N, C-alpha and C positions, 0 to 999 in steps of 0.2 A: 504494500500500500504506500503510495507516495506521500510526501509531506503535506500537500494541499488537502488530500482526502482525509489524512489523519487529523489535521486541524479542524476540518469541517465536522468530522465525526465527534471529536471532543467537544466542539461548540454545541453540536446537536444534543449530545448527552448532558452537557452542562445546562442547556436551556430546558431540557425535559426534566432534569432533576429539580431546577428552580421552580418549574411549573407544578410538578407533583407536590413539592414541599408547600407551595402556596395553596394549592387545592386542599391538601391535608389540613393545613392550618385553618382554612375556612370551614371545612366540613366538621372538624373535631374541635373547633375553637372552644366551645363551652364545656365539652366533655373533659378537655385537658385542664379545665379550671374547676371542675367538680360542681358546676351549676346545672340544675335540671334544664333540659333544652329540647326544642323541637329539632327533628332531623332536617338536614339541608343538603342541597346539591350545588355544584358550582354555578355561579352567575345568577340563578334564580333564588338562591338561598333557601329559606324556609317556605317560599311562596308557591312551590310547585303544585300542590293540590288545588290552589286557587287559580293559577294561570292555566293549568291544564283542564280547568273547569270540572274537577272532581268534587269540589265542595263549593257551596254558595258562601259569600263573604261572612254572613253571621255564623254559619255552621263552622267555617274555617276558624273563626275567632274562638268559638266554644271549644273546638278541638285543641287549640293552643292553650287555652285557659285551664283545661282539665288534665294537662300533662302531669302535673304534681300539685294536688289540691292543698298541700301543706306549705308550699313554697311561697315566699313573698313575691318572687318574680321568676319569670321563665326566660332563658336565653333563646335567641333566634338569630337568624341571619337575614338582614334587610338587604336582599340581593348579595352584595359582597361585604357589607358592613355589619359587624356585630351589634346587635340591638337587644333590648329587653322588653318584655311584656309584663307590666306591673299588675299584681293581683291584690296587693295589700292596700286598703283604703288610706291608712296613715301615710304610707309611702307615696301614694298619689297626691295627698295633701302637701307633703313635703316638697316633692318635685314640681308639682303643678302650681303651687301657691307660694310657699315659704321661700323656696330657692329660685325665684323667678329670674334673678340675674344670671344664674348658671344654666337655666332652661327657658330662654325667652322666646324661642321661635318654633314654628311648625317646620317640619321637613317639607320643602316644596316638591311637588311632583315634577315641576319644571321651574327653572330659575329665570330671572329677568334677562340674563344674557343668552338663555336658550330659546325662550319664547317670550317676546316683548309684550304680547297681548295678555296671556295667562299669567306670566311671571310678575306683572305689575299689580295683580289683584291683591286686595287687602289680606286675604288668607295666606298668601304665599310670600309677601314681602317680609323682610327680616331686619333685625338690628335697629339702628337709629331711624331708618326709613319707616319702619312699622310704627315707631313712637310718634313720628310726625303725622303720618296718615291717620293714626288712631285719634290724635288730638283734633284733627280736622273733621273726621267723620262722626265720632261719638256724639257730638251735639245734635245730630240728625235723629237720634233715637231716644231723646229725653221724653218724659211723660207727657209734656205739653205737645211735643211733635207727634207722638203716637196717638194722642187724642185727636189731633187735627186729621191725621191719616185715617183714623177709624171712621170718621164721617164719610170719607171717600170710599173706603172699603165696604162700608155698610150699604152705600148706594149700589156698588158693584154686586154685592150679595143679593140685594133686592132684585136687580135686573136679571141676575143668574136664575133665581127661583122663579121669577115671572116668565122667563123663557121656557123653563121646564114645564110650568103649568100650561103654557100655550101649546106645548108639543107632547101630548100624552103618548103619541106613537113612539117616542124615543125613550120614555121612562119605564115602559114595561120590562125592558131589559137593557140596561145602560152600562157601558164600561166607564167606571168612575174615574179612572186615571186620566182618560182623555178629557172628561168633563171638568175635573178639578184642575188640570193644567191650564185649561182655558180660563177658568175663574182666576187662578193665580196670576196668569199673564195679564189679565185685565186689572187685577188689584195692584200689581207691581207697576204697570204702565201708568195708572192714574195717581198712585201715591208717590212713586219715585220719579216719574218723568212728566207728570202733569198732562197725560194724554188719555183719551178714551179710544180703545181699539176694538172693543166688542167682539171678542173671539168666539162667543157662542153663536151669534147671528152669522158671522162671517167665518165659515168653516175653513176657508183657505187663507185666513189672515196671515200675513207675512211675519208679524211679530211672534205669533204662536208657532208657526212652521219653522222659522229659523231658530227660535228658542229651543224647540224640541230637538232639533238636529244638534245644536251646540251643547246641550246637556246630556246627550245620549252617550253613556260610557260603556255600552254593552257590545259594541262592534269589535271584531277581531283587529281591525285597523287601529282603533284607539288603544286597545290592549297592547298591540305591538309597539305603538309609539311610546306608551308609558314605560314599557320594559327598556326600550332603547334610550329614552331620556335618563333612566336611572342607571343603566349599565354603561352606556357610552355617551355621556353628555357632550363631550367634545365633538364626536361625530354628528350628534344631533344639531349642534350649533353650526357645524360646517355645512350641513344640508339645509339649514334654515328651516328646520321642521317646526310646526305648530301643532298643539294638541287638537285644536278644532280646525275645520277646513278654512281655506282662504276666503271662500264665499261667505261662510257664516261670520267670520271676523269682519269682513267688509260691510256686511249688512248692519251689524251693531255699531261699527265705527261711523258709518254714514248716518245711522239713526240718531246717535248722540250728537253728532256735529250739527245736524238739522235742528235738533231740539235746542242746542245752545244758540244757534243763529236766530231761531224764532223767539226765544226769550229776550235776546238782546234787541231785536227789532221791535218787539211789542212791550219792552220794558217790564217783563214778568219777573216777579221775585216770589218764590215759594220756599218754605222751610224744609227742603229735601236735600238729598245727597248731592245732586248735581249743582244746586245753588250754593251749598256750602263749599264745595270744591272750586267752583268758579270764583267765589269771593276770596277764597284762600289764595288763588293764583294771582290776585291783584294786590295782595298785601306784601309788605316788605318786612317780614318778620323772620327771615331766614329759611322759611319753608318754600321750596320750589315745587309748584304744581303745574304740570304741563297739560296740554289738551289730551295727550295720550293717557296721562294719569286719570283725568276726568272720565275718559272713555272706559278705562280698565275698571275703575271703582263703580261706575254705573253698571257695567256688565257684571261685576262682582255681586251687586245687589240683586240682579236678576238671576244669576247662576246659583247663588246661595239659597234663593227662595223658590225658584220655579219647580225644581224636582223634589227637593226635600219636603217643602210645605205641602205640595199636592199629594205626595206619597203618604205623609202622616194623615192627611185628611181621608185618604182612601182606607188606611188601616182603621182609623177611628170609626168611619162609616160602616166598615165591614163588621167590626166588633159589636156595634150597636144593632146591626141587622141580625147577627147570630145570637145576640143576648137581648131579646125583646123586653125583658123585665128592666134591664138597665136603661134601654131606650125609652120606655114608658115613664120611668122615674125622671129622666132628664127632660122629657117633653113636658111633664107636669111643672117642673121648675121654670122652663121657658115660657109656658102659658101664664104662669103667675107673674112673671116679669112683664110680659106684654099687657096683662090686665092692669098692673100697678103703674105702668108708664104710658098709658093711652096708645098702646099698639106700637110703641117705639122701643128699639133696642139701642140704648145709648151706651157710651163708653163706661159711664158710671154703673149702669145697671148690669152691664156685661161682667164687670168686676165683682158684682154682688152675688153672682150665680156660683155658689160654692160647689154644687154637684157637677156643674160643667167644668169647673177647675179640676175636680178630681178625675173626671172622665178623660180629659185631655192629658193630665199628668200620668195617668195609668197607660194611655196610648204611647206617651213618650217613654215610659219605662219599658214597655214590651217591644216597642218599635222605634228606638231612638233614630233621629234623622241621619246622623253619622254614627255608624256602629263602633267607631273608635276615634280617638284623637291622639296627638303625639307631641313631643317636644324634642328638640335637638340639644344635646349637651354641648355647651360652649366652653366650659372650664372643667378641668378634672374634678371628679366628685366621687367620694367613697360611699358606696352603698353598704347597708348592713348585710350580714350573711343571709343568703336566700333561705337557708335551713340551719337549724342548730347543728353545731359541730363542723361546719365548713367555713372556709375563709371568706372574708368580705371581698367585694369586687369594686374596683375603681373604674368608673366610666371615663373614657377619654373624649376629648373634643371631637365633634361630628358624629358620635354615636347617638342613636335614637332610642327614646323610651316611648312605649305605647301604653295608653290607658284604654283597656278593652271595655268600652261602655256597654255594649250589648251583652257581653258575657257576665259582667258584674250585675247588670240588671236582671239576669236570669239565674243568678246563683241562689239556690234555695236557702243558703245560710243567711242571706239578707232579705230575700223575698220568698217566703214559703209558697209552694205550689206556683212556681213562676210562670207557667204557661196559662194559668187561669187569668182571665181579664177581670180584675176586681178593683173598681174605683175606691172601695172602702179603705184600701191601703193609704189613701191620701186624704182621709177625713181629718178633722182637726186633731183628734187624739192619736191616731195611728201615724200621721205624718211626723209628729214629734219624736216617734220612736225609731225612725229610719236612721241607720248608721250613717254618719256623715261621710260624704264622698263615695257612697255606693249608688247614689242617684245623681247622675251628671249628664243629662240628655243634651245639654248645649256646651259641654266642655267644662273646664275648670280655670280658675284664676283670671288674670288680666286678659287672657286670650280666649275667654268665653265668647261665644257667638254674639256679635254686636246687634244682629237683627232678631234676637230671641223674642223680645217683647212685640215686635211687629208680627212675627210668625204666630205667636200665641194669640194675639188679637185677631188676626185674619182667620185662623182656624176656628176660634170660638164664634166669631161672627157668622161664618158660613154654616156652621153646625146649627146655631140658633135659628137662622133664617130658614134653613132646610127642614129642620124638624118641626118648625111651626106650621109648615104646609104639607109635609110628606111623612109617610111611614116607610121606613127602610126595611126591605125584606130580601132574603137570599133567593136566588133563582136556581134553575137546573144547571146553569153554567157557573154557579158560585162554588169554587173548590173549598171543601171543608175537610181537614184544615188547609190553610194556605201553604203553598210550597215556595220557598225562596228560589229565585232564579240563579242558576249557576253561571249565566252569561253576564249578569250585571255586577258592576263593581260598587253598587250602592245597595239600597234595601228593596230592590225590585222583586216581583213575584212572577211565577209562571202562570200562564193562562189568564192574567188580568184580574181586575176587580169588578166582577159583574154583580149588579144588584137590581132589584125592582124598586122604583120610587112610586108608591101608591098615594095619590092625593088624599088628604085626610077627609075632604068633603065627601068623597066616594065611599068612605068607610061608614058614613051615617045614612047613605041612601038606601 
């Protein structure tokens, strides 16, 4: 063998040795440290059952959570990065609240340098930029602003129910996901953008159509992009890849630009996200807000609410349909509210409906909008031992900690008979008994969802208006029990949410 061949062989053997050593270090990372852990494979890490669609996202999370029920946390591989899934509520409190400076950011699916559209969204921005954007946007969701928005959303809910009453041919068997995404699109359009789009009447409405495409995370293409973003971010940047299609991004960019131009021309000032961002861009207080920032945060308001809020509405309506005793009790409360307030559901009366609060809270427990949340470790931090008798573990910068919201909400240790839909868990007496940080439907700490109060208000309003006029019933197409979709990276279900909406007047004929 000549010298060149020998050299190439040695280089090849050396490269293979390095690769095998690296792979072994990834696969057996946690085992070598004595921490209970999920199995992993190169590149996909512990996510193989999820990305091969063997398990739906909520079921995958429960699988991780139950690996060792006595452990404070479980080791896993976030693609190629060692990460942990936290089971202990006290540790969730410590990492998510008390140690915010060490764990200030979410791990972005994409970064601003990778995807300038998604990467600028409030959920994904990090560091000082998040603090700046948080200071600008948070005032849009104060109690006074939510009260103002509730009047607009209530009008939208009234129109939504009126449409259904006019079209009984559609309500004998209706797919609630489609209906509720139309309502949500209308509600967000009027409250956040100051526009009436009427997606129920206009079935081909562009705002709804493009919104549905932009928030669909079930396609193989989106799944492939997410994997590539996380495994090869540099390659993604080089390709100029975006999580949503160029046409979807263009629609929303043009939509927001036209909205801004119209407001300027007509001198319109409304206390919403777009107005606050526009005003901030004019101030000289060190915060730089560009048009792209306004577009991204406006889309963030839409993206955060369009799918998650409508899905929660679907789950709540489904549970009311299959639990008629709960539905009847809730309707009695709504009827009393209407009698006491001259047929009007005001923001104040909505907040006085305690059983409605309990029903929505239980829906959030059983079906949290995001089944998990996370934090990135920015400074080295020593965790307590996962189990008695083993060493503590020190998190290194850029490691991720996951808080398994869905799994904790379904842990019988904290919520007995967790698959039962029981609003009484959240009555005044029982609510006080819930272990802190075992009920976290909107996340924890300073990075809790900014739009949580808007979402709760919207969900309660549509339920109140809907139950005032309809009885919700399952149909032959209603799957009992529901089955989570293995294709969705959110809380989607297989076969849809099919219900019958029976007008109450017909019940007395």
